[in-house]
C-alpha positions, 0 to 999 in steps of 0.5 A, a space after each residue: 536508449 536501451 536497457 532494463 528498468 528495476 523496480 524495487 518495493 521494500 516493505 518492513 519484512 521484505 524486498 520486492 524486485 521486477 526488471 522491465 524492458 526499455 519499454 517498461 514491459 515485464 521481462 519474464 522470469 526476472 522477477 521475485 522478492 527476498 522474503 522473511 526479512 528479520 525472522 526467516 530470510 529467503 529468496 524466491 525468484 525464477 523458480 528458485 527459493 533458498 533460504 538466507 542467513 537469519 541477519 540478512 538486512 535490506 541492504 543486504 537484500 539489494 545487494 543479492 537482487 543485484 548479483 543474482 540479475 547480473 548472472 542472468 543472461 536474459 537480463 539486460 544491462 540496468 538503465 534506471 531503478 524505480 522506487 516505491 517510497 511512502 512518504 513524500 510529504 507535502 513537496 514530493 508529488 510526482 516521480 522524483 530523481 532520488 539525490 543525497 539531498 533529496 533521501 535526507 528530506 525524506 529522512 525527515 519523514 521517517 516518523 510518519 511511516 517508520 515501518 516502511 520509509 527506512 526501509 524503502 530509503 535503505 534501498 535506495 542507498 544500498 543500490 547507490 552503493 553498489 551503483 553510484 551511477 545508475 539513476 534512481 527514481 523515486 514514486 510516492 505512495 502519497 502522491 496519488 492524494 494530493 488532489 484532495 480538496 484542502 478541507 480534508 487535509 487539515 485537522 482542527 488545530 491551530 493553523 501554525 501546525 498545517 504550516 508545519 506539515 501536520 496535516 492528512 496525506 493518505 497512502 497506498 497511492 500507488 495501489 489507487 492509480 493502479 486501480 484507475 488505470 486498470 478500470 479504464 483499461 477493462 471496462 473504457 470509462 471510469 465511474 464518476 464516483 468510485 470508492 475503492 478499497 486496498 485490503 491487505 497487512 496494511 488496509 485503507 479505503 478512497 474517494 476518487 471522483 473522476 480519477 482523482 482522489 478527494 478523500 481517503 482513510 488513512 491520514 497523517 500517518 499509516 495508523 488512521 482509518 481502517 483497521 490492519 494487520 497489526 494497526 488499530 487503525 481510527 482510534 480516539 486520541 484520548 486513549 493515547 493520553 490515557 495509555 501516556 498519562 495514566 498507565 505511564 506507557 513511555 512513547 516507544 511502548 506506545 509506538 509499538 502497540 499502534 504499529 505492531 501489536 494491535 489490529 488483527 494480531 490484537 484483538 484475535 491474540 493469534 494472528 495478523 494473517 486474515 487466512 488464519 484468522 478465517 479458519 479459525 473458530 475461536 470467538 475472538 478471531 471471529 471478532 477480530 474478522 468482524 470488526 476489520 470487516 465492520 471498519 471497512 463499512 463505516 470509513 467506506 460510508 463516509 468516503 461515499 459521503 465525501 463525494 457525494 454519492 456512489 457509482 461503483 466500488 473497487 477491491 485490490 490488495 492481498 485480502 482484497 483479491 484472496 478473500 472472497 468472504 471478506 468482499 462478500 461481508 463488506 458488500 453486504 455491509 453497503 447494501 443500503 448503498 444498492 451494491 450487489 454482488 454476483 455470488 459466483 463471480 466473486 467466489 472465483 475471483 473474476 474482475 466484474 463482480 458486480 450482480 445483475 441487479 446492482 446499480 453499483 458497478 464492483 470490480 476486482 483487480 490485482 495490485 501491479 505496483 511495480 509495473 505502475 513504477 516501471 512505467 513512472 521512471 521511463 517517462 521520467 528519464 524519457 522526458 
C-alpha cells in the first residue's frame, strides 16, 4: 500500500510538520512549521514564510498544513498521520491508534504536561475533523522510559499513590530513542553506559544502559530535574508549601510560576533564550547560564551513579546541538569522570566530540524525532 505519512509535532507555540514517503523516507521540500502561535503566528515551509492572523490556533495550524499539502503536486496522498504525544501514562508504552476512547484517556494526563499535552491532542482532533477516516498513530515521549526499574519510578509516598499512577515517568523519550539509533548507526556499537542530555527550552538527562533507559531527570511531570527555559527544574516541595500557605498564592498562580516564569527567564529576568543570555554581559544573565550548567552537571552525576558508571555522553536538542560553550562547560563539570572534549570538533559541531585522551566517548546528534515517528507509524500500519 502506497501513500505518504504526515508527522505532526505540536508544541506549546508551534506545529512542526514533515511528510515521508511510503518507506518512511523524508520527502524533499515537504516539511516546515507554523511558529509563533499565541504571539506572532507565521507559516514556514519550502522556502515560504508568511504571517498569519494573530488568533491562529493549533487547530487552525493543522488545517493550514493539510490545505498546503493538498496544493502540492509533489505530495502523495496521505496514508496515515503520526503524532508526538508527550504523556502516555502507565498504559501507553508503544505506538497506538488514536481513537476517541484513547484520546479521552490521554485527556486525563493533561495536568501532568499542561504545556504540551493539550496541543498534542488538539492536533489529533483537528486532523480527525478534516480527515475522519485517516489513521492517526500516537508515539509517546514517556514510552522509552518504561524500562526504568521500579525503585527509580517510586516516590516515598504511601503505596496507594503509586497504585493510582503517582510515580516517575520521564519525558523526551523519542529524542533519547533517536540518540540510541543514531549512535548505533554512526559508531556501529552502543556504549554500555550512556549519559544523554536533551537540552532545549525543555531540558532533561537520561541514564541509558545497553540502549535502555534506567533513570532520567524528569519524573511525574515535565517540571523536575534540570533547569529549563521557563521551568525551575528540581525544587524542594517545601517551597511550594510555603508559597501556598504563607504567601497565599493560588494553585493557578503556582502553576504559572512553575511552568512559565521560572528557569532561565526567571533567574535572568531577561530571556528564556540561551542565545540571548550567552551574548549578555549582565550578572543575572551570567548567573542564569551558570545555574543551567550546574544543574546539568549535578543531575548528570546522579544518573551516572544510577547506571553504575560512565562510558559515553551524548548531546541533542536545540541548546545541546547549537551551543558549544554550554557543552564545553558541562563536560568541564564532569572532568572528574575522565570526560574530555576536543575543543575544535566541539566548536564546529562534529558528531564525535571526544578528545584524543578521553576514555569517555562524547557525541553530538541532531534531533530527528519526526523521522523516528514516521518509522514507528510505518511499522504500526504494516504490522
